[in-house]
C-alpha positions in Angstrom: 25.5 11.2 -18.9 23.6 7.9 -19.5 22.9 5.5 -16.6 19.9 3.4 -17.8 17.8 1.7 -15.2 16.5 -1.3 -17.0 12.9 -2.1 -16.2 11.4 -5.5 -16.6 8.6 -5.6 -19.1 5.5 -7.2 -17.7 2.9 -7.0 -20.5 0.9 -9.9 -19.1 0.4 -8.5 -15.6 -1.2 -5.4 -14.2 -1.2 -4.4 -10.5 -1.9 -1.3 -8.5 0.7 0.1 -6.2 2.2 -2.7 -4.0 1.3 -3.0 -0.3 3.6 -1.4 2.3 6.9 -3.4 2.6 8.2 -4.6 5.9 11.1 -2.1 5.8 10.6 1.4 4.5 14.0 3.1 3.9 14.3 6.8 3.1 17.2 8.1 1.0 18.5 11.7 0.8 21.8 13.1 -0.5 23.1 16.6 0.4 25.7 18.4 -1.8 27.9 20.9 0.1 29.1 22.9 -2.9 28.2 23.5 -6.6 31.0 21.1 -7.7 29.2 18.1 -6.1 25.5 18.9 -7.1 25.3 16.8 -10.2 27.2 13.8 -8.6 24.9 14.1 -5.6 21.8 13.5 -7.9 23.6 10.6 -9.5 24.5 9.1 -6.0 20.8 9.3 -5.0 19.8 7.5 -8.2 22.4 4.8 -7.7 21.3 4.4 -4.1 17.7 4.1 -5.2 18.6 1.4 -7.7 20.5 -0.5 -5.0 17.6 -0.2 -2.5 15.1 -1.5 -5.1 17.0 -4.8 -5.2 16.9 -5.2 -1.4 14.3 -7.8 -0.4 11.3 -6.7 1.7 12.3 -3.1 1.3 10.3 -0.2 0.0 12.3 2.9 -1.2 11.2 6.4 -0.3 13.5 8.6 -2.4 14.5 12.1 -1.6 11.8 13.7 -3.8 9.1 11.7 -1.9 10.3 12.4 1.7 8.4 15.7 1.8 5.3 14.6 -0.2 2.0 13.8 1.4 1.8 10.4 -0.3 -0.1 9.3 -3.4 -2.7 11.8 -4.8 -6.0 10.0 -4.3 -7.6 11.5 -7.4 -4.7 10.5 -9.6 -4.7 7.0 -8.1 -8.4 6.6 -8.7 -8.1 7.7 -12.4 -5.1 5.4 -12.9 -7.0 2.5 -11.5 -10.0 3.4 -13.8 -7.6 3.3 -16.7 -6.3 -0.1 -15.7 -9.9 -1.3 -15.6 -10.4 -0.1 -19.1 -7.3 -2.0 -20.2 -8.8 -5.1 -18.7 -12.1 -4.5 -20.5 -10.2 -3.9 -23.8 -8.4 -7.2 -23.4 -11.7 -8.9 -22.8 -13.2 -7.3 -25.9 -10.3 -8.6 -28.0 -10.6 -12.1 -26.5 -14.3 -12.1 -27.2 -13.7 -11.1 -30.9 -15.2 -7.7 -30.3 -12.4 -5.5 -31.7 -14.6 -2.3 -31.7 -15.2 -2.7 -28.0 -11.5 -3.3 -27.4 -10.4 -0.2 -29.4 -12.8 2.0 -27.5 -11.7 0.9 -24.1 -8.0 0.7 -24.9 -8.0 4.1 -26.6 -9.7 5.7 -23.5 -7.2 4.0 -21.2 -4.2 5.3 -23.2 -5.5 8.9 -23.3 -6.0 8.8 -19.5 -2.5 7.4 -18.9 -0.9 10.1 -21.0 -2.6 12.8 -19.0 -0.7 11.7 -15.9 2.9 11.1 -17.1 4.4 11.3 -13.6 2.3 8.4 -12.3 2.6 6.5 -15.5 6.4 6.6 -15.4 6.2 4.8 -12.1 4.2 1.9 -13.6 4.5 1.5 -17.3 3.2 -2.1 -17.5 -0.5 -1.2 -18.0 0.5 1.2 -20.8 2.6 -1.5 -22.5 -0.3 -3.9 -22.4 -2.8 -1.3 -23.7 -0.6 -0.6 -26.7 -0.1 -4.3 -27.4 -3.8 -5.1 -27.5 -4.6 -1.9 -29.3 -2.3 -3.0 -32.2 -3.8 -6.5 -32.1 -7.3 -5.2 -32.1 -6.6 -3.0 -35.2 -5.2 -6.0 -37.0 -8.1 -8.2 -36.0 -10.5 -5.5 -37.4 -8.5 -5.5 -40.7 -6.6 -2.3 -40.3 -3.0 -3.5 -40.5 -1.5 -0.1 -40.9 -3.1 1.2 -37.6 -2.0 -2.1 -36.0 1.6 -1.6 -37.1 1.5 2.0 -35.8 0.4 0.9 -32.4 3.1 -1.8 -32.2 5.6 0.9 -33.2 4.4 3.1 -30.4 5.1 0.3 -27.9 8.6 -0.5 -29.3 9.6 3.2 -29.3 9.4 3.2 -25.5 10.3 -0.5 -24.9 12.4 -2.1 -27.5 12.5 -5.5 -25.7 8.7 -5.9 -25.9 7.5 -9.1 -27.6 4.3 -10.7 -28.7 3.6 -14.1 -27.0 3.2 -16.6 -29.9 0.8 -18.6 -27.6 -1.6 -15.7 -27.5 -1.3 -14.0 -30.9 -1.4 -15.5 -34.4 1.8 -16.0 -36.4 1.0 -13.3 -39.0 0.5 -10.7 -36.1 3.8 -11.8 -34.5 5.6 -11.3 -37.8 4.1 -7.8 -38.2 5.3 -7.0 -34.7 8.8 -8.1 -35.5 8.8 -6.0 -38.7 7.9 -3.0 -36.6 10.8 -3.9 -34.2 13.2 -4.0 -37.1 12.1 -0.6 -38.3 12.5 1.0 -34.9 15.9 -0.7 -34.2 17.5 0.4 -37.4 16.6 4.1 -37.0 19.4 6.4 -35.9 16.9 8.2 -33.6 16.8 11.7 -32.4 18.2 13.8 -29.5 16.1 15.4 -26.8 17.5 18.3 -24.8 16.1 18.6 -21.3 16.4 21.7 -19.1 14.9 22.6 -15.7 14.8 25.5 -13.3 16.4 24.9 -10.9 19.0 22.7 -12.5 20.4 19.3 -11.4 17.1 17.4 -11.6 17.2 13.7 -12.4 15.8 12.8 -15.9 13.9 9.7 -16.6 12.8 8.8 -20.1 10.4 5.9 -20.5 11.2 4.8 -17.0 15.0 4.8 -17.5 17.4 7.2 -15.8 19.2 9.2 -18.5 21.1 12.0 -16.7 20.9 15.2 -14.7 19.6 18.5 -16.1 20.7 20.2 -18.3 21.4 17.1 -20.4 20.9 15.7 -23.9 19.4 12.3 -24.4 20.6 10.8 -27.6 19.4 7.9 -29.7 15.7 8.1 -28.9 13.4 6.5 -31.5 11.1 8.9 -33.3 7.7 9.0 -31.6 6.2 9.6 -28.1 8.2 9.2 -24.9 7.3 9.6 -21.3 9.6 12.2 -19.6 9.8 12.7 -15.9 12.0 15.0 -13.8 12.5 14.6 -10.1 14.5 16.6 -7.5 14.3 16.4 -3.7 12.3 19.2 -2.3 10.3 19.8 -5.5 7.2 18.4 -7.0 7.9 15.8 -9.7 7.3 17.0 -13.3 6.3 14.9 -16.3 5.2 15.2 -19.9 4.6 13.0 -23.0 7.1 14.4 -25.5 7.2 13.5 -29.2 10.6 13.3 -30.7 10.4 14.1 -34.4 12.9 14.0 -37.4 14.9 17.0 -38.5 13.9 19.2 -35.6 15.5 20.5 -32.4 13.6 18.5 -29.8 13.8 20.1 -26.4 11.8 20.3 -23.2 12.0 22.9 -20.4 10.3 23.0 -17.1 10.1 25.0 -13.9 10.0 22.8 -10.8 7.6 23.8 -8.0 9.2 23.9 -4.5 7.4 21.8 -1.9 6.2 23.4 1.4 8.7 22.9 4.2 11.7 22.4 1.9 14.0 24.9 3.6 13.5 23.6 7.2 13.7 20.0 6.0 17.0 20.5 4.2 18.4 22.3 7.2 17.7 19.3 9.3 19.2 17.0 6.7 22.3 19.2 6.4 22.8 19.1 10.2 22.7 15.3 10.2 24.9 15.0 7.1 27.6 17.3 8.6 28.0 15.0 11.7 27.9 11.6 9.9 31.4 10.6 11.1 30.6 11.6 14.7 28.0 8.9 15.0 25.5 11.3 16.4 21.8 10.4 16.4 19.1 12.1 14.3 17.6 15.3 15.7 14.1 15.0 17.2 12.8 17.2 14.4 14.1 15.0 11.6 13.0 11.8 13.4 9.5 13.3 13.7 9.4 14.1 10.0 10.5 10.5 9.1 8.0 8.9 11.4 5.2 10.9 9.8 6.3 9.3 6.5 6.4 5.8 8.2 10.1 5.6 7.5 11.9 2.8 9.4 15.4 3.6 8.4 17.0 6.6 6.8 20.1 6.7 4.5 21.8 10.1 4.4 24.5 10.9 1.9 26.9 13.9 1.7 29.1 14.9 -1.1 31.7 17.7 -1.3 34.7 18.6 -3.5 38.1 17.2 -2.5 40.7 18.3 -5.0 39.7 16.9 -8.4 37.6 14.2 -6.8 34.9 14.0 -4.1 34.6 13.3 -0.4 31.7 11.0 0.3 29.9 10.4 3.6 27.0 7.9 4.0 25.2 6.9 7.1 22.3 4.6 8.0 20.0 5.6 10.8 17.2 3.8 12.7 14.4 6.2 12.9 12.6 4.9 16.0 15.7 5.5 18.2 17.6 8.0 15.9 20.7 5.8 16.2 23.5 6.0 13.7 23.7 2.3 12.8 26.6 2.4 10.4 28.5 5.1 8.5 31.2 5.5 5.9 33.4 8.5 5.0 36.2 8.5 2.4 37.4 10.1 -0.8 36.1 8.8 -4.1 36.8 9.4 -7.8 34.5 11.6 -9.8 35.1 9.5 -12.8 31.7 8.0 -13.8 32.6 4.3 -13.8 34.6 4.3 -10.6 32.0 6.5 -8.8 29.3 4.0 -9.8 31.3 1.0 -8.5 32.1 2.7 -5.3 28.4 3.7 -4.7 27.3 0.1 -5.3 29.7 -1.2 -2.8 29.1 1.4 -0.2 25.3 1.2 -0.3 25.6 -2.6 -0.1 27.8 -2.4 3.0 25.5 0.1 4.8 22.4 -2.0 4.1 23.9 -5.4 5.0 26.9 -4.8 7.2 29.0 -7.1 5.1 32.5 -5.8 4.8 33.4 -8.3 2.1 31.5 -6.2 -0.5 34.2 -3.6 -0.1 37.0 -6.0 -1.1 36.8 -5.0 -4.7 37.7 -1.5 -3.7 40.9 -1.8 -1.8 41.4 1.9 -1.3 38.1 2.2 0.7 38.1 1.5 4.4 34.9 1.1 6.3 34.3 3.2 9.4 31.7 1.9 12.0 30.1 3.4 15.0 32.4 1.5 17.4 31.8 -0.9 18.9 29.0 -2.6 16.9 27.2 -5.9 16.9 24.7 -7.6 14.5 21.2 -8.7 15.4 19.9 -11.8 13.8 16.4 -10.5 13.2 17.4 -7.6 10.9 21.2 -7.9 10.3 21.7 -4.1 10.9 24.5 -3.0 13.0 23.6 -1.5 16.4 25.7 0.4 18.9 26.7 -1.8 21.7 25.0 -0.7 24.9 27.5 0.9 27.2 27.4 -0.1 30.9 26.7 2.6 33.5 29.8 4.0 35.1 29.2 2.2 38.4 29.0 -1.1 36.6 32.5 -0.9 35.0 35.5 -3.0 36.1 37.7 0.1 36.5 35.3 1.7 39.0 35.4 -1.3 41.3 39.1 -1.7 40.8 39.5 1.9 42.0 37.2 1.2 44.9 39.2 -1.8 45.9 42.5 0.1 45.7 41.0 2.8 47.8 40.0 0.4 50.5 43.4 -1.1 50.6 45.0 2.3 50.9 42.8 3.3 53.7 43.4 0.1 55.7 47.1 0.3 55.1 47.3 3.9 56.2 45.3 3.1 59.3 47.5 0.2 60.3 50.7 2.2 59.7 49.4 5.0 61.7 48.5 2.6 64.6 52.0 1.1 64.6 53.6 4.5 64.6 51.5 5.5 67.7 52.3 2.2 69.5 56.0 2.1 68.8 58.0 -0.5 66.9 56.2 -3.6 65.9 57.0 -6.8 67.7 59.1 -9.4 65.9 57.1 -11.5 63.4 54.2 -9.0 63.2 52.6 -9.2 59.7 49.8 -7.3 57.9 47.6 -9.8 56.0 45.0 -8.5 53.6 42.7 -11.2 52.2 40.5 -10.9 49.1 37.9 -13.4 47.9 38.5 -14.4 44.3 35.5 -15.7 42.5 
């Protein structure tokens, strides 16, 4: 199962983690049976990919909803490695290749000791390999330079040398390395995990759900990361070699609080179509993570296909803002198209995104309205019972009945009404 998430190569820029976005959206998907476990992981990945394209939005995926945030020690080491990359680039620019090689080599070793963090931000790694190769060439070691360029192209085939920054001979050497990598048949990497059904990322690209086989990998080092909601992420630098069975196996470590967290999620997922708010316990968990809105998905078997339920909640109030429940095909292409449309609908409230899927019908918490400041649907506030038209209509009818009964009773007691007697009830009409 291959669903590559293409990452933009940014060799020329290095930044630490971005600042907190205006809108933090959590995402979690629950599978209700073994049949839907693998599709549930795929649905969470597809939702993550869609959320990452939403402006001013920061994704907090299922595997991060229980975490305590970034590890300060890991972040400090990662930033130190970035500083070494900067020092290495400066050494190259100052025609000090020995300084550049020392700093860049140290940075690369540090990066590879933290593959989980590295897989989240590969740009500094790309840049270190680029200037490592350039520094080797500048020092006169073309073979080492070619090897460094190859290391980069093994994990990012779209990498290029900027002809404005590097001499023509070096650019040609880089392109020669690209041709070598692109013409290789590549090898296969088998990935296993306990428990199964963990998402697999190789060099930052989603490549399937465990157990899986990742084919066509160029020979050399690759950054492998596994993630599964409720477990610590796992990562390793894996070397794919020729004429060998390349495999990696890992045991995922369960996070504290997983059982109670998934119980709360399951309760919310089970009542998606009822429009119920989040429980206080789940709201409190999300507020601890500074989550503004929460997307909950649910998948279960329905014949040969799947039944999907998705809902968007506002964490501060717990309100179910919008939901969608329907059958969906398990066929990979149709499932992906449906997920794209459904997540777009939930995030924006635009029903037109569903037009390409005529068999899907949106279900809203009824009635709804849209607020200009955030374009998320909200439940329309219901008036109190004593403010409704039917209450006052009933009151008016009761008054009329009482008056009429009184008058009739009076006439009965006084005898027959004189000729021309009338009962006139007057109502002011605004």
